[in-house]
N, C-alpha and C positions, 0 to 999 in steps of 0.2 A: 285280570288275574292279579293276584297279591301273593308275596311270599309269606308263609306262615309255618310256625313250629308245629311238631307232632302234636303237642297238647292242644294247640289253638285249633287245630284241624278237627280233632275229636270234639271239642267244645262246639265248633260250628255244626258238625254233623249231628250232635245231640239237639242243638237249636232247632234245626230243620225237621228232625224226627218228632219234636215236640210240636212244632208248627203245623205239620202235616196230619197229625193224629190226635185228637183230644183225648183219647184213651191211654195215651203214653204217659208213664209216669216215672219220675226218677227219685230214687230214695236210697238212704244209707247214712252211715256215720259222718255227720258235718258237712253233708253235701248241699245243704240249704244256704243259709245266710253266708256262711264261710266259702262255699264253693268247693268243698272238699279239701282233703290235706294237700293236695297238689295243684288246687284251684282249676280242677277240670270242668266243673259245673258253675263256675263264677258267673253271676249275672242272670243264671237262668231261673232262680226262684223270684227274683225281682220282676222278670218279664212274664212268667207264667203262672205265679201265686204259689202259696204254701200248700194248696191242695194237690198240686201236681209235682212240685219239687220240694221235698221235705226231709227233715232229719228222723233218724230212728234211735232207739236205744243201742248201746254197745252190745249187740247179740246177733252174731252172723246167723245163728239157727233161725231166729225170729225173722231177720230180713229177707232170708230166702223162703222161709215157712210162708210170709206175707205174700211173697211173689207168686207162690204156687196157688194160694186161694185167689188172688187177684187175677191171674191168667186164666183159671177155670171159670171165672165169672165175666169174661169178655174184656178185660183190661189188658195192656201190653206194657208189663213192668220192665224197667231198667234199673235193677238193683246195683249197687256198688259194694264190693267187698274192699275194705280200705287197702289191704295188702294180700297177696295171694296165699300167704302162710296161713291167713286166718280161714281159708276155705275148709281147713279141717273141722272147724266148728260147725260147719253147714254141709258136711260129705253126705249126711243121709238125705237131706233136702235135694241136694244136686244130683247125686247119683241114684239113690233109692226112690226119689219121688219125681223130679222133674223129667229127667231122661227116660224114666219108664211110663210115664203117664200116658204118652201116645198109644203104647202098646196096651196097658192096663184098661183104657177105656175104648179100645178098638178104633182109635182114631177120631172118635166123636168129640173128645175134649182136647183142645189145642194148648200148647204150652209156649206162646209167643214171648219168651223171656230172654233178655239180654243181660247176662251177668258180666258186669265190667270189673277188672281186677288189674292193678299195676304188679308187675313181676320182674324178676332179674337181678343180677349182681352187677358189680363195677360201680356202684355208687356210695360205697362205705355205709350202707344201711345196716341197722342192727339185725340180731337174729330174729328170725320169723318175718322178716322185712324184705328179703331178696331172694326168697325161694323161687325155684324153677319147678313147679309141680305138673308141668303140662301132661306128663307121661300118665298120671292118675286118671286125667280126664279123657285124653285122646284115645283111650282103650275103653270108653263107656259107650255102650250103644245107645244111640237116640239122641246123643248130645254132639252139637257142632262145636268145634274148637278153632278158633281163628286168631291170628296175631299179625298185625300189620308191621311192616319194616320201615316205613317211610310216611311223611304226611299226607300225601296224595291218597295213598291206599287207606290211611288211617279214617279219613273223612268218608270217603266212599263205602268203606267196609262197615263202619258203624251204622250208617243208614241202611245198609241191606240187612244187617243184622237185626235192627229193630223192626224193620218191615217183614222179616221171615216169620213164619208160623212155627218155625223149630226152635226149641231151645238153643242158645248160643253162649258159649263162654268167650268173652272178648278180652283178650290179654294185652295189656298196654306195657310196653317195655319201659321201665324207669330211666334207663340210661338214654334213650331216645326222646323223653319228652321235650327237652329244650335244647338238645344238640344238633338237631336237623331241621332244616327249613327247605321247603319246595314252593314252586309256583302252584297254587290251588285256584281252580276255578270258582268263581262266585256260584251261589245257588246250590241246587240239588244235583249230584250225580252218584252213581253206585258202582261198586266193586263186587264181582261175583264171590260167594262165599265159599265156593269149592273149587276154584281154578288157581293153579300155580301160574307163576310168570317167569318167563326167561329174562333175567335182567342183564345177561351179558352173553352173546353168542360165542361158541367155541367149537373146536373140532377135535381136540385130543383127550379131554378129560372132564367129567361132570361133576360139580360141586353142588349138592343139594343141602339147602340151609333154609333158615327162617329168622325173623325178628332182627335184633340187633346184630347177629352173626352175618347177615347179608352184607353189611357195610365191611366187615372183616373179611369175608370172602372175596369181595371185589378188590380189596387191597392184596390179598393173596394172589388173585388171578393177574394182577399187574406185575407181581413179582415173578410169577410162572411165565408170563409172557416175555420178560426180560431174558429168560433162559430158553425161548423158542418154544414153549408148551402153551397151546391154546386152550384155555379152561372156559367152559360154560357154566355159568352160575344160574340156578334156579332157586327163586324165593317161593317156598311153599304156600305161604299165606294161610292156608287151611291145613291144619294138623289133624283134623277129622271132620270129614272124610279127606284122605290124601289123593292129590291128582296124580294117579300112577301113570296115565296116559302120557302126560308132559314129560315125567320122569324117564319112562320107557324109550320114549321118542328120542330124547337126548342121548341115553345110554346107547342106543342102536347107533347113533351118530358117531359118538365119541370113541 
């Protein structure tokens, strides 16, 4: 095991996903030679070639439209939307096509698409570059929405997302990219796409949170403990579907 940042863990997960399935493709704005604006895909084009990791025009509707066609013909696309604010340009493709195609074709056409997108504030980015738009997508039937809060989950979750036959919106928190390090196992492992995690046991109050707010909630739990209040902290991981069993079990206890 070695310590890795959140962003490096995602890169390693993508590397494993590409190595395991030659139908997996990464594409988006500057993801090839440059390795993406945050260098999440750095080195992958050199390793797998321009046919499997490639740049696209600056057109989010075209990026996700391409993913729809590829998925319908047997590929496993991993498109990147450079910032979550740019998903507005592909809203019809994500909500009107990808999320509905499973129902539209009676389950005969799969949409194994993993849409990666950075999101979140606290990094002094410009307008349209720090949006939190998860509510738009968490209420969309047919679309999984997941967001890891730490490097370990980031690697296992991206592998699970790519292997899933369901479309997944994979949200990567900008503030966590290089601010967290974890001990990460070498090689392949997976994290469930639909299971929340109790990251701190407690008996008095339940805090339900996700992504970068997990770390803040753990700090809050420490302060509550100093006042004699035992807080249980739940990391949702999946925003759609939500693991209500884990939440209800905690609330019944607290």
